[in-house]
N, C-alpha and C positions, 0 to 999 in steps of 0.2 A: 317130476310130472309123470302121470301114469295113464294118460289118455290112450296111448298105444295098446296097453294091455286090457283096459276096461272096454274098449270098443266105443268109447264115447268121445264126443268132440268138446272142445272149448269154443264157445260161440261168442263172437263180437257183433253187436248190433249197431250199425251206424258207420258210414264210410267217410267221415270227415277226418280231420287231422288226429283227433283223439282215437277214433276207432282204428285207423291205419297204424298208429303208433302202438296201441295196446296189442293188436293182432301180431305185429312183427315181433315185439318183445316176447310174447307168449310162445310163438313158434320157435324163436331162437332158444327158449328155455326148454324145448322138447315137447310142447303140446301139439296135438293135432287140431289146427285152428281153421274155422271157417268164419269169414266176415260177410255179413248180410247187409246190403244197402238197398232200401226200397226203391230208390230212383234208378234210372238207367246209367247214371254217371256217378263217379266218386267225387268227393271234395266238400260237400256241404256248403258252408259259407265261405270256404276257401276256393270255390270254383272261379275260373276265369273264362270270360266269354270273348270270342274274337269276332270283330266286325270291321270290315274295310281296312284291314291291316292293323287295327288298334286292338290292344289286349286290355280288357276291362275287368278289373276286380269288382267285387260287390262293395263298392265304396273304397275309401282309402285304407290300404293295408300296409303295415310296417312290421318287420321282424326285429325285435330288440336284440342287438348283438350280444349283450351280456345276460340275456334272459334264459329261462328254462327251455323254451322251444329250440333256440339255436343250439344249446348245449346237447339236447337229446338228438337233434338231427345230425349233429357232428358224430355222436356216438354210433348212430345207425348207419353212417356213411352216406347220408343224403347231401348232395351238393347244393349250395345256396348261392347261385350266381346273382350278381346285382351290384348296386352302388349305394354309397352312403351320402345322404344329402349334405351339402356344405352350408355353413352358417351365413355366408354372404347371399345377397339377393332376397333377404327376408324383410317383411313389413309387419308392423304392429298397427292394427287399424282401430282407431278410437274416434267416436263422433263422426264417422264417415271419412276420416283423414288417414292416409297411409303414412306412418312414420317409419323410420329405420328401426328394425327389430334389434333390441340390445342383446346381441348374441356373443359379444366379445368386448375387449377393452376399448377399441376404437369406436365401435358402433354404440357402446354405452355412453361414451363421451359426447358423441355427435347427435344422438337421437333427440328429437323434440318431444318425445313421448313423456319424459320425466323431467322434473325440476332437479336442480343440483343436489339438494338434501336426499331426495328419493334415489338418485343415481348412486350416491354413496352407500345408502342402506342396501340397495340391490347388489352392489359389488360385494359388500360384506356377506350378505346372505348367500349368494351364489358360491362364494369362496368357502362357506361353511357347510352348505347343505349336504355335501357328501359325507360329512362326519357326524351328522345327526343320526342317532339310533331311532329307527322308525317304530320299533317294537312297543315302547311305552306309549306311543301315540295311536295304537290300533283302535282304542276305544274313544278317541277324541275326534270330533267332526272337523272337516276342513275349515268350516266357518270359524269354529272356536279357536283352532290353532292359529289361523291368520290374524284373528282379533287379538290374540294374546302375544304372539311372537313377531308380528310385523307392524311397524309403527305407521308408515305412510300409506294413505289410501291408494295412491297410484301403484305402489309396490304390491299391495294386497291384490289389486285387480290384475296385475301382470302375473303374479304367482298363481292366482286362481285360473288364469287362462292357460298357463303351463301345465297345471294339473289336468285341466280338460283335455289338453293336447295329448298328454301322456296316458290318460286313462279312458278317454272318450266319454267321460261321465260328467254330467251337468247337474249336480245336486250337492252343493257344498254344505247344506244343512244336515245331510245324513251320511254322506260319504266319509269313510275312514281316512283320517289324515295320515295315519301310519302307512296304509296301503298306497295312498297317493304319493307320499314322499318316497317310498321304496321304488315306485315306478319311475318317478322323476329322476331318482338317483341312477337307475339303469340307463335312462336316456342320456343323462349328462356324462356318464362314465364312458360309454362306447358307442353312443348314437344308435341308429337303426339302419336296416337295409331295406331298400326297395328292390324287389326281386325281378330279375330279367324274365320276361314272359308272363309275369303275374304269378299269383300264388298257385296256379295250376302246375307250375314247375315243381313246387314242393309236393303237391298231391301226386304227381307222376313219379317223383323220386321215392316217395313213401310206398306207392304201389309197387314199384320195382323191387325195393328191398323186402316188402311183404311177400311178393311172389317168390323171390329167391330163398326166403326162409321157409317156404312151403305152405303159406297161407292160401286156402281156397277162397277165392273172392266170388261172391254171388251178388249180382245186381238185378234190379227189376223184380224182386220177389220179397214181399213184405212178411216180416215176422208178426204174427197176430197176438201171441201170448207166450209167456214163459211158464212152464209147468214146474211148480215147486210146492214144497211144504216147509219143513225145516231146512231143506237143502234143495238145490237146483236138480231137476231131473231131465228136462227136455225143453226145446224150443219148438213151437207149433207154428207152421207157416199158414198163411191165409188160405192156401189150397187144402189145408187139413193135414199135410205131411208133418209127421212128428220126427224130430231129430234129437236123439238121446244126447244129453250133455251133462257134464258135471260142474262146469264153470261157465258163467255168462257175464260178459261186460256190456252194459248198456251205455254206449257212447252217444247219448241223445240229450235233447232238451229235457228238463225235469218232468214236465207234464207228459211228454211222449214216453218217458221211461215208466212213469206211474201207470199209464194205460195198459202196459203189457203184463202187469202183475195183478195179484189178487190178495185178499186177506189183509193181515197186518202189514205185510211188505208194501202193498199198494197204499195203505193208509200212511205209512211212514214217508214214502217217496212223494205222495200227493201233498203231504204237509210241507215237505221241502219245496215243492213246486209253488204252493200257495205263498210261502214266505219269500220266494225269489222275486226280486223287482227287476224286470228287464231294462236294459240300457239300450236306447235307440238313437238313431241319427237320420236326418233327412240328407240325402246325398245327390249331388248333380255331377255326373261324370261326362266330360266332353272331350272329343277328339278333334283337334284343329289341324287344318292343312299347314298352317304355320303359326308361330307364336308372335303376337304383335310386339311384346316387350320381352325379349329373350333373357334379360337379366333379372326380371321379376319372377321368381320361381316359388315363392312361399309367402303366405300371409296368415296371421293369427289375429282373430278378433279379441279385443281387450274388453270392451264394454258390451259386446255381443258374442254369443257362443259360436263363433264361425272359424272355419279353417279352409285354406286353399293351398294346394301343392301341385306343382308340375312334376309328376313322378317320372315322366319320360326324360327329364333333365339328367337323371342319374341311372335309370334302368331302361332296358330295351323293351319298350311297350308300344312302340309305333315305328313307322318307317322313318328313315333319315329326313330331317327337316320338319317333321310333323310333331305334334305335342299331345300328350295325354294328361289331362288335368282332372284332379279330384277336388271337389268343393263339398263341404259338409257343414251342417248345423247340428250341434250337439243338442238334442231335444231335452227339455226338462223331464226328469225321470218321473214316470207315473202320471204325467199330466197330458192333456190334450194339446194338439198343435194344429194350425191351419196349413195344410199342404200347399195351397196356392200362395199363401203369404211366405211360407218357407222357401218355395222355389224362386219367388221374386227377390227375396233377400240374398239368395245364393247368386242369382244373376247380377244383382247390384254389386256384390263383392267382386265378381269377375269384371264388371264394368270399371271398377276402381283400379284393379291391379293389372288387367289386360284389356284396356279400352280398344274397341273395334273387334273383339273376339267373335262376335256374332257373324261377321262376314266370312269367317274361315271354318265354320262348323262342318265337320264331316259326319260325326256320330254324336249322339246326345242321349243320355238316359237319366231320368229322375226317379229316385226311389224315396217315397215320402216317409216311410217308417221302417228303415232297415234295422233289424236286431243286431246290435254290436256285441252284446254280452248278455247271457241269460239271467244273470243275477248281479246287481250292484253289490259292491263290498261296503258294508255299513259299519259305522262306529258302534251302533247298538249291539251288533253281534260280535264285536271285538276284532274286526278286520277279517283277513283271510282265514284266520284260525277258527272263525265261526262258521265256515262253510261245511257242508255235510260230506260224508263218504271218504274214500271210495267204497268201502264195504257197506252193504245194506244189512242192518241189524236183523238178526233172527232167521236169516236164510244163508246157509253155508254155500259158498261158491258164487254168490251174487254180488256184483260190483257195478258202480256207475263211474262215468268219466265225462269230463266236459269243462267248459269255462266257468261253471257254477260249483265245481267240486274241488275239495282238497285245500290244503293250507298254503300252497305255493303259487304265486304269480297272478297276473291278470290276463284277460284276453286269450290269445293263442298260447301264451306261456302257461296259463292255468289248464287249458285243454290238454296240452302235451304232458305237463307235469303230473296231472291227475291220471292220465292214461298210463304213464310209466309206473306210478304208484299202484294203480289197480292191477297191472300186470305182475308187479312184484308180489303183491298179496295173493293174487290168484295162483301164482306159481307155487306158493307155500301151502295152499289150501289142500287138505286131503281129499282124494277122490271119493265119490259116492258110487258104489258098485251096484247096489240093489235098485231096481226100477221102482217107480212110484206104484203104489197099490192101485 
């Protein structure tokens, strides 16, 4: 890295997980790095709000223990305190009836969700799923894979629900089966962590390691555009201030990244944004003074795309005796949804799993269209290998990062993995000494 000798900075735009990761890795590689976040706080969609003693993430968040994000956080020295949810206490909800979720040998035998032939097929499938190579299935849709490889309709419905759970995506007709299988394998291998204090704990941990590496963090000041031709030259703030730079990482949503560019680079990133199909969920987050049914901590919709989890059962997100519950409906990708109907459906799931919950509500928040992931991983694009970046063609020193970038992982794993890859490529990029004409 040669930032110290050229007098130029390496600039990271965006203060979420991807931006903080990229900035830290670049600073550790010797760059003089400034991170710019337009809002007054860091975190992006990983921000956690505190209200009446409850810690509310933006909908349900889980860190995959075997995923890229957990790996990179360990490498950076970021602590991840929290707990791993247990398979007991889970329900599979079909036709409005809560059955035992078949999460192990005993629950598989006793559940009323499946008939005996379907139970046998599910046992064989779960025993074999870890050995399936997902790569050849990258271009196959979830729907086609289920139809071809799963015999019983009940098992297809359950596996489709597990894919929704692992990927937050409700589009089996377009979603890549390879990507969905890989994510399910991660979940089954080492489960997930619910983080103590919410994901703000990860944000603060990343902020601390970034600061220790020498990253200059600037909040509340918006970057208006990136000055470039065949190479990056500067970032221009909304105030008009020009910051010379030889490398820029745009850790933003694809449309936001495109808006900072011009010429062919803008057209390229805008095309990426146009092809990106956002994944969204309707979420109901409730904090209860007490949990009516302490043993009922998880529910998965089988015939409806629903999810419920008492995150405070394993992570410190509320005061002792209180409960923090996340309920979600995985919205059909690219289709309209009725927020009022969605909220009623989430309330009905709570009524089924935690009857009497309304009497104990302390805090409540409904988010009708929360963006979970900026781009669904589709079979048509060959799975994660079809995602763009991190390098932006035609502009030396320009990179993107986020959950829509790079060939590794989904959700936070994609954000952090693409940030690490962007930092690696940026560290190799030759500096541009001459200023723009």
